[in-house]
VEXNUBA-502291 format. One line per 8 residues: their letters; for each residue x, y, z negated of N, C-alpha, C. Coordinates in steps of 0.2 Angstrom, whole numbers, always signed. Example, Ala and Ser with C-alpha at 12.3 -4.5 7.8 and 13.67 -1.06 7.14 Angstrom:
BEGIN
as) +66/-28/-39/+62/-22/-39/+66/-16/-39; +64/-11/-35/+68/-5/-36/+64/+0/-39 $
This chain:
BEGIN
mriarllf) -104/-160/+56/-101/-165/+52/-99/-161/+45; -99/-152/+45/-99/-151/+38/-104/-153/+34; -110/-150/+39/-116/-148/+36/-118/-156/+33; -118/-161/+36/-119/-166/+34/-115/-169/+26; -109/-166/+28/-105/-169/+21/-108/-164/+15; -112/-158/+16/-113/-154/+12/-122/-157/+11; -124/-160/+13/-131/-162/+13/-129/-169/+8; -124/-171/+9/-124/-179/+4/-122/-175/-1 $
alalllpp) -118/-173/-3/-115/-169/-8/-123/-167/-13; -124/-162/-11/-130/-160/-11/-134/-164/-16; -139/-170/-12/-138/-176/-13/-138/-180/-21; -129/-180/-20/-129/-183/-28/-129/-179/-31; -132/-172/-32/-133/-168/-36/-142/-167/-41; -146/-168/-36/-150/-171/-38/-153/-174/-40; -158/-174/-45/-161/-181/-51/-164/-187/-45; -166/-190/-48/-168/-197/-43/-174/-194/-43 $
atsagvaa) -180/-197/-39/-186/-198/-38/-188/-201/-43; -194/-200/-43/-199/-203/-53/-205/-209/-50; -207/-211/-53/-211/-217/-48/-216/-217/-54; -221/-219/-53/-228/-222/-60/-227/-224/-64; -226/-224/-70/-225/-224/-76/-218/-225/-77; -213/-219/-71/-209/-216/-77/-208/-212/-77; -204/-208/-82/-204/-202/-84/-198/-197/-80; -197/-192/-81/-192/-190/-78/-185/-190/-79 $
sgsetlpt) -184/-194/-87/-179/-196/-92/-177/-202/-88; -180/-207/-83/-178/-210/-81/-182/-217/-88; -185/-215/-92/-188/-220/-96/-196/-222/-96; -199/-230/-96/-203/-230/-95/-208/-227/-99; -214/-225/-96/-218/-224/-101/-224/-228/-101; -229/-229/-106/-234/-234/-107/-241/-231/-108; -244/-230/-105/-253/-228/-104/-255/-228/-109; -257/-226/-117/-261/-228/-121/-270/-224/-121 $
tvmtfnir) -271/-230/-122/-281/-224/-123/-283/-223/-130; -287/-221/-131/-287/-216/-139/-295/-215/-137; -299/-219/-142/-307/-217/-138/-309/-214/-143; -316/-209/-144/-319/-210/-151/-328/-209/-150; -330/-210/-155/-339/-213/-155/-342/-214/-158; -347/-209/-160/-352/-210/-165/-357/-213/-163; -357/-219/-164/-362/-227/-164/-368/-227/-168; -369/-220/-171/-379/-221/-175/-375/-227/-178 $
ygtaddgp) -379/-223/-187/-381/-229/-190/-385/-233/-189; -383/-239/-195/-387/-245/-189/-395/-244/-194; -395/-244/-199/-402/-243/-200/-408/-239/-199; -405/-230/-193/-411/-230/-191/-417/-230/-185; -421/-229/-188/-428/-232/-187/-427/-228/-179; -426/-233/-175/-426/-230/-168/-428/-233/-162; -433/-238/-165/-438/-241/-163/-433/-247/-155; -434/-244/-149/-432/-251/-145/-424/-248/-144 $
dswehrry) -422/-241/-148/-415/-241/-148/-411/-243/-155; -414/-247/-158/-412/-249/-165/-405/-253/-163; -401/-253/-167/-396/-256/-169/-392/-264/-167; -400/-267/-167/-401/-275/-167/-400/-275/-160; -404/-269/-155/-406/-270/-147/-398/-266/-145; -394/-265/-147/-390/-262/-144/-382/-261/-146; -382/-266/-150/-373/-269/-154/-372/-271/-150; -374/-275/-146/-367/-278/-141/-367/-272/-134 $
lvrlaire) -370/-267/-133/-365/-263/-128/-361/-259/-131; -364/-256/-140/-357/-254/-142/-351/-254/-141; -351/-262/-140/-342/-269/-141/-340/-267/-135; -347/-268/-129/-345/-267/-123/-343/-261/-119; -343/-258/-121/-345/-246/-123/-337/-248/-125; -334/-250/-131/-329/-250/-133/-322/-253/-125; -324/-260/-126/-320/-265/-121/-319/-262/-112; -321/-257/-112/-322/-257/-105/-317/-253/-104 $
rqpaifav) -313/-248/-110/-309/-244/-109/-298/-246/-112; -302/-252/-117/-296/-256/-119/-292/-250/-124; -295/-247/-131/-291/-246/-129/-286/-245/-138; -281/-243/-137/-275/-242/-141/-277/-243/-151; -282/-238/-150/-285/-233/-155/-292/-230/-155; -296/-235/-158/-304/-232/-159/-304/-229/-165; -309/-223/-165/-313/-224/-171/-318/-221/-170; -323/-224/-177/-330/-222/-175/-335/-218/-183 $
qeclweqg) -339/-214/-181/-342/-210/-186/-350/-213/-183; -352/-214/-191/-360/-214/-192/-360/-221/-194; -354/-226/-194/-353/-233/-195/-354/-233/-205; -360/-240/-205/-361/-243/-213/-359/-249/-210; -356/-251/-218/-353/-257/-220/-356/-262/-216; -361/-264/-214/-364/-270/-213/-359/-268/-203; -361/-263/-200/-358/-262/-193/-351/-264/-194; -349/-259/-200/-341/-260/-198/-339/-269/-197 $
velerafs) -342/-273/-203/-339/-279/-204/-341/-283/-196; -346/-280/-193/-348/-283/-187/-343/-283/-180; -343/-275/-180/-335/-275/-176/-329/-276/-178; -329/-274/-186/-323/-279/-185/-320/-286/-183; -324/-291/-184/-326/-297/-183/-326/-296/-173; -329/-292/-171/-328/-291/-163/-321/-290/-159; -318/-284/-167/-311/-284/-163/-306/-285/-167; -307/-292/-169/-300/-295/-177/-292/-292/-174 $
eyritgvg) -294/-292/-164/-286/-289/-162/-284/-282/-166; -288/-279/-172/-285/-275/-173/-288/-272/-179; -287/-268/-183/-285/-268/-193/-290/-262/-189; -294/-262/-198/-300/-257/-199/-298/-252/-204; -300/-245/-206/-296/-244/-208/-303/-237/-214; -305/-239/-217/-311/-232/-219/-316/-236/-226; -318/-230/-229/-323/-234/-235/-331/-227/-233; -332/-228/-238/-339/-227/-237/-340/-220/-241 $
rddgarag) -343/-216/-239/-341/-207/-242/-346/-207/-246; -350/-210/-246/-355/-212/-256/-352/-213/-262; -348/-216/-259/-346/-217/-267/-337/-219/-266; -337/-221/-258/-326/-219/-258/-324/-227/-257; -330/-234/-257/-331/-240/-255/-336/-240/-249; -343/-242/-252/-345/-249/-245/-348/-244/-241; -353/-239/-249/-360/-233/-247/-361/-229/-244; -364/-230/-239/-364/-223/-233/-360/-224/-231 $
emcliftr) -359/-217/-224/-359/-219/-218/-350/-217/-218; -349/-223/-213/-340/-220/-213/-335/-220/-208; -330/-215/-206/-326/-213/-203/-324/-221/-201; -323/-223/-196/-317/-229/-199/-313/-228/-193; -306/-231/-192/-302/-230/-186/-297/-237/-185; -299/-241/-182/-296/-245/-177/-289/-247/-173; -285/-250/-175/-278/-249/-172/-276/-254/-171; -274/-254/-165/-272/-264/-164/-267/-266/-167 $
rdryrlld) -264/-273/-170/-262/-275/-173/-254/-277/-171; -255/-280/-164/-248/-282/-162/-245/-275/-157; -251/-268/-159/-246/-261/-157/-244/-257/-164; -248/-256/-167/-244/-252/-172/-245/-257/-179; -239/-256/-184/-237/-255/-189/-242/-251/-196; -247/-254/-200/-248/-247/-207/-246/-247/-210; -241/-239/-212/-235/-235/-216/-244/-234/-222; -249/-231/-221/-251/-228/-226/-256/-226/-226 $
qgnfwlsg) -262/-223/-229/-269/-222/-227/-271/-219/-232; -278/-217/-232/-282/-214/-237/-287/-210/-234; -290/-207/-238/-296/-203/-239/-298/-196/-242; -300/-192/-239/-305/-185/-245/-310/-182/-242; -314/-177/-246/-320/-178/-246/-317/-170/-243; -322/-169/-240/-323/-162/-237/-327/-156/-239; -325/-155/-247/-328/-153/-251/-320/-148/-257; -327/-145/-262/-321/-141/-265/-319/-146/-272 $
tpqtpgsr) -318/-150/-270/-314/-157/-273/-314/-163/-268; -310/-162/-266/-308/-165/-260/-306/-173/-263; -302/-176/-268/-302/-181/-268/-308/-186/-273; -315/-183/-275/-321/-184/-280/-327/-187/-274; -324/-195/-271/-329/-196/-266/-335/-196/-268; -341/-194/-265/-347/-191/-262/-348/-186/-265; -341/-182/-266/-345/-175/-266/-346/-171/-259; -348/-166/-261/-354/-161/-255/-351/-154/-256 $
gwdaacpr) -350/-151/-249/-345/-147/-251/-350/-141/-246; -349/-133/-251/-354/-129/-248/-361/-129/-247; -363/-128/-236/-369/-129/-239/-372/-136/-234; -368/-141/-237/-368/-147/-232/-376/-150/-234; -377/-155/-228/-384/-158/-230/-381/-164/-234; -374/-166/-235/-374/-176/-237/-367/-174/-236; -364/-181/-243/-357/-179/-242/-353/-182/-233; -348/-178/-235/-344/-178/-227/-336/-178/-229 $
latwvkly) -333/-184/-225/-324/-184/-226/-321/-187/-221; -314/-186/-223/-310/-189/-217/-307/-195/-219; -305/-198/-215/-300/-206/-213/-296/-205/-211; -288/-205/-213/-283/-204/-211/-277/-211/-213; -274/-213/-205/-270/-218/-206/-261/-216/-205; -257/-219/-207/-249/-218/-205/-247/-224/-200; -246/-223/-194/-242/-231/-191/-236/-228/-190; -234/-234/-189/-229/-237/-185/-229/-238/-177 $
drlcdpdt) -228/-233/-173/-228/-237/-166/-221/-243/-164; -226/-248/-162/-219/-254/-160/-215/-254/-153; -220/-250/-151/-218/-249/-141/-214/-243/-140; -218/-237/-144/-218/-231/-138/-216/-227/-143; -214/-221/-141/-211/-215/-146/-214/-207/-144; -216/-205/-148/-212/-206/-157/-217/-208/-159; -211/-216/-163/-215/-221/-167/-216/-219/-172; -216/-214/-178/-224/-212/-181/-227/-210/-181 $
lfvfnthl) -235/-210/-180/-240/-206/-179/-246/-207/-180; -249/-200/-185/-254/-200/-189/-260/-202/-184; -267/-202/-188/-272/-201/-185/-278/-202/-191; -282/-196/-188/-285/-192/-192/-294/-192/-191; -299/-196/-192/-305/-196/-191/-311/-192/-194; -313/-189/-193/-320/-185/-197/-326/-185/-194; -332/-181/-196/-339/-180/-195/-339/-175/-200; -342/-170/-196/-343/-164/-197/-350/-162/-198 $
dhagaqar) -355/-159/-205/-361/-159/-207/-364/-155/-200; -371/-159/-199/-373/-158/-197/-377/-153/-197; -379/-151/-204/-385/-143/-204/-381/-138/-208; -376/-138/-209/-374/-133/-215/-366/-129/-208; -368/-122/-205/-361/-121/-202/-359/-118/-208; -360/-115/-212/-354/-113/-220/-348/-120/-219; -352/-126/-221/-348/-133/-223/-344/-136/-216; -348/-135/-210/-344/-135/-204/-337/-130/-206 $
eqgalllr) -337/-124/-205/-332/-122/-205/-325/-120/-214; -329/-121/-213/-325/-123/-223/-322/-131/-220; -326/-135/-219/-321/-141/-220/-316/-140/-213; -316/-138/-207/-311/-138/-204/-306/-134/-206; -309/-129/-210/-300/-127/-214/-298/-130/-220; -303/-135/-222/-298/-139/-226/-295/-144/-224; -299/-149/-218/-295/-152/-213/-289/-150/-211; -289/-146/-208/-282/-141/-204/-277/-141/-211 $
rrmaeiag) -277/-140/-216/-274/-138/-222/-272/-145/-225; -276/-153/-224/-274/-157/-226/-271/-163/-223; -272/-160/-216/-268/-164/-211/-260/-158/-212; -258/-154/-213/-251/-150/-212/-251/-155/-219; -252/-155/-224/-247/-158/-232/-247/-166/-229; -250/-169/-226/-251/-177/-225/-246/-178/-217; -246/-173/-215/-243/-175/-209/-235/-170/-207; -239/-166/-211/-233/-160/-209/-233/-160/-201 $
dravlltg) -226/-161/-199/-223/-158/-194/-223/-164/-188; -228/-172/-193/-225/-175/-186/-229/-178/-181; -229/-182/-176/-238/-186/-174/-244/-183/-173; -248/-181/-169/-254/-180/-175/-261/-183/-168; -266/-185/-171/-270/-185/-167/-279/-185/-174; -282/-180/-169/-288/-182/-176/-292/-180/-170; -299/-188/-170/-305/-187/-168/-311/-187/-172; -316/-187/-168/-320/-184/-172/-329/-181/-170 $
dfnapadp) -334/-183/-174/-340/-180/-170/-341/-172/-173; -339/-169/-170/-340/-161/-175/-345/-157/-177; -352/-160/-173/-356/-156/-171/-356/-150/-171; -352/-147/-169/-349/-137/-164/-348/-141/-157; -349/-134/-155/-347/-138/-146/-340/-133/-145; -335/-137/-143/-331/-135/-139/-331/-128/-137; -331/-125/-139/-330/-119/-137/-324/-112/-143; -321/-108/-138/-319/-103/-143/-324/-97/-147 $
gsppyril) -332/-100/-146/-335/-96/-150/-337/-100/-156; -335/-107/-155/-336/-108/-163/-332/-110/-166; -336/-108/-172/-327/-109/-179/-324/-115/-177; -326/-120/-180/-324/-125/-180/-317/-129/-174; -320/-126/-169/-316/-126/-162/-311/-123/-162; -312/-118/-161/-306/-110/-164/-301/-114/-170; -306/-113/-177/-299/-117/-183/-295/-121/-180; -295/-127/-178/-294/-134/-176/-291/-134/-170 $
alegwrdg) -294/-133/-164/-290/-133/-156/-287/-125/-155; -288/-122/-157/-283/-113/-155/-282/-110/-158; -283/-115/-166/-278/-111/-170/-275/-115/-177; -274/-121/-176/-270/-126/-180/-264/-122/-183; -261/-120/-177/-253/-116/-180/-253/-114/-185; -257/-111/-188/-261/-106/-193/-255/-109/-197; -259/-115/-198/-258/-122/-204/-251/-124/-202; -245/-124/-196/-242/-131/-194/-244/-135/-191 $
valhdawh) -251/-136/-188/-252/-141/-186/-255/-136/-177; -251/-137/-174/-253/-136/-170/-255/-139/-163; -264/-141/-161/-267/-144/-158/-270/-144/-151; -269/-147/-148/-271/-147/-141/-277/-151/-138; -284/-149/-135/-289/-152/-134/-288/-156/-127; -286/-164/-130/-285/-168/-124/-290/-168/-118; -297/-164/-118/-300/-165/-113/-299/-165/-109; -292/-156/-109/-291/-152/-102/-288/-157/-99 $
aaapaera) -289/-162/-99/-281/-168/-96/-289/-170/-91; -294/-167/-93/-299/-171/-86/-298/-171/-80; -301/-174/-76/-301/-174/-68/-307/-171/-66; -306/-164/-60/-309/-162/-58/-316/-164/-58; -315/-170/-55/-323/-171/-54/-326/-174/-60; -325/-175/-66/-323/-178/-73/-327/-172/-74; -324/-165/-77/-325/-159/-77/-333/-154/-74; -333/-158/-67/-338/-156/-64/-347/-157/-67 $
qpdgtfhg) -346/-162/-72/-350/-167/-74/-353/-161/-80; -361/-164/-82/-359/-161/-90/-356/-161/-94; -351/-158/-97/-350/-161/-105/-353/-161/-111; -358/-162/-109/-360/-164/-117/-360/-170/-118; -359/-172/-128/-357/-180/-129/-363/-182/-131; -368/-176/-136/-376/-180/-139/-382/-180/-133; -385/-187/-133/-390/-185/-127/-396/-189/-131; -397/-191/-138/-402/-193/-140/-406/-199/-138 $
ftgvpgrg) -402/-205/-133/-403/-212/-130/-407/-209/-125; -406/-204/-121/-409/-202/-114/-404/-203/-109; -401/-200/-111/-392/-199/-105/-392/-193/-102; -396/-188/-105/-394/-181/-102/-396/-177/-109; -387/-174/-108/-381/-171/-114/-385/-164/-116; -385/-165/-120/-386/-157/-125/-382/-156/-127; -381/-149/-131/-379/-146/-138/-369/-145/-135; -367/-145/-130/-359/-147/-126/-358/-152/-129 $
ridwilag) -350/-150/-130/-345/-156/-132/-343/-156/-139; -347/-161/-141/-345/-159/-148/-340/-165/-152; -340/-169/-148/-334/-173/-147/-330/-175/-146; -324/-174/-150/-316/-172/-148/-311/-179/-151; -307/-177/-146/-300/-178/-147/-294/-171/-145; -293/-172/-151/-287/-167/-153/-281/-170/-153; -274/-168/-150/-268/-171/-151/-263/-166/-154; -258/-167/-155/-253/-164/-157/-247/-163/-150 $
palpaaea) -244/-157/-151/-239/-157/-144/-233/-162/-140; -233/-167/-146/-228/-173/-146/-233/-178/-141; -240/-178/-140/-244/-180/-138/-248/-177/-132; -243/-178/-128/-249/-174/-122/-251/-179/-117; -257/-176/-116/-264/-180/-112/-261/-181/-106; -263/-187/-104/-263/-185/-97/-269/-188/-91; -273/-190/-97/-282/-193/-92/-286/-192/-98; -292/-188/-96/-297/-188/-102/-303/-190/-99 $
gisrfrqd) -310/-192/-104/-316/-192/-99/-322/-194/-106; -328/-195/-103/-333/-195/-105/-337/-201/-103; -337/-208/-109/-337/-211/-104/-346/-213/-105; -350/-212/-98/-355/-215/-98/-359/-221/-97; -356/-226/-101/-357/-235/-101/-365/-235/-102; -370/-239/-98/-375/-240/-101/-376/-247/-96; -383/-253/-99/-384/-258/-96/-391/-258/-93; -395/-261/-90/-402/-261/-91/-403/-256/-92 $
grwpsdhf) -401/-250/-91/-405/-245/-92/-407/-241/-101; -401/-247/-105/-400/-244/-112/-392/-240/-112; -392/-237/-116/-388/-233/-120/-385/-238/-126; -380/-237/-126/-376/-241/-133/-376/-237/-140; -378/-228/-139/-379/-223/-143/-382/-220/-142; -383/-213/-145/-386/-207/-144/-381/-202/-142; -373/-204/-143/-370/-201/-141/-364/-204/-135; -362/-201/-134/-358/-202/-128/-351/-204/-130 $
pvwavfrl) -347/-208/-130/-339/-209/-132/-334/-204/-127; -331/-201/-130/-324/-200/-127/-319/-203/-127; -315/-205/-120/-307/-206/-122/-301/-200/-118; -296/-204/-120/-290/-199/-119/-284/-204/-117; -281/-203/-112/-275/-208/-108/-271/-201/-111; -262/-206/-115/-258/-203/-117/-252/-206/-114; -249/-206/-111/-244/-208/-103/-235/-207/-112; -233/-212/-115/-232/-210/-120/-222/-219/-118 $
prhpprpg) -217/-216/-120/-211/-218/-117/-210/-220/-123; -207/-229/-120/-207/-232/-122/-198/-234/-126; -198/-237/-131/-191/-238/-135/-189/-242/-135; -185/-244/-137/-180/-251/-134/-182/-255/-139; -182/-263/-139/-184/-268/-144/-181/-264/-152; -185/-267/-158/-181/-266/-166/-181/-272/-167; -178/-272/-172/-178/-277/-177/-185/-276/-182; -188/-286/-178/-196/-283/-184/-203/-280/-179 $
devdaatg) -200/-278/-173/-206/-277/-168/-207/-283/-163; -206/-289/-166/-209/-294/-162/-217/-296/-167; -221/-297/-165/-225/-297/-169/-232/-304/-165; -237/-306/-171/-241/-310/-169/-246/-307/-165; -248/-307/-158/-254/-305/-155/-260/-303/-158; -262/-309/-160/-269/-310/-167/-271/-306/-173; -262/-309/-177/-264/-306/-180/-259/-301/-184; -253/-300/-180/-250/-292/-181/-246/-294/-186 $
aspry) -245/-304/-187/-239/-301/-193/-232/-302/-188; -226/-299/-193/-221/-299/-189/-215/-304/-193; -209/-307/-190/-205/-307/-195/-200/-303/-202; -202/-298/-199/-201/-292/-207/-206/-290/-211; -210/-288/-209/-215/-284/-210/-223/-291/-210 $
């Protein structure tokens, strides 16, 4: 009898068991998918793999994961307009790298209108003059830039989130290294200690011996931007596959995993993977998309959080 009473008393002291979708504190969590995708610029002379033959596949590959946020690289203005029409429930942010308007490739960020309210946005070039549109840095073959947004999350905490999207140079090793250092400093200046995501095509493998990866994924703390690689949350079966993300329309990856999703400590990744979507033997791009899922605690409804799902309009904003 005494043993039974003792067991009952201990049971009262133990926290209740958690279930899927419920955090240990008892708060509900919401799986939030983020994707990064180099879609290959639309005017490339790729023959049967040119944009006109794969445009619908890009849309299908994105729809497959239903991301709350997705970022694309190598996107030209016409491709951006096409994606904006196809994904009208998302807000699009970004400019052309050549003139800060429509010319040249873009690093665009798409955010669901019904989930996020845009608080601020901006761009900077990876060069010695970051605010000069079209500026080229170090030994870069072409101008490179980063796009960023500051978001209010209507559903989850942290309720303020910064997202950065970039594309490091394919030719200049110095440009990649210096660009990564500049990116880290600017992220610290813009986001401070708030929750942050970094997506992009870094043209460098996710390896400690790679300067951009070391600077951004391993040594971000030097500028107060501690980032972790969401890929570490990938399932064993996913990690057992070749992790390269560039495949040149062959489906056979090489050059290692050069497309990454990095996140600050406030955004622990729960799942991650590489999308190998194709249809009728055709690939959407010469890169595989990379995705990650973050399980974020929901916060109580707040005034003005009710929105129209199609437009993102709310009573107060």
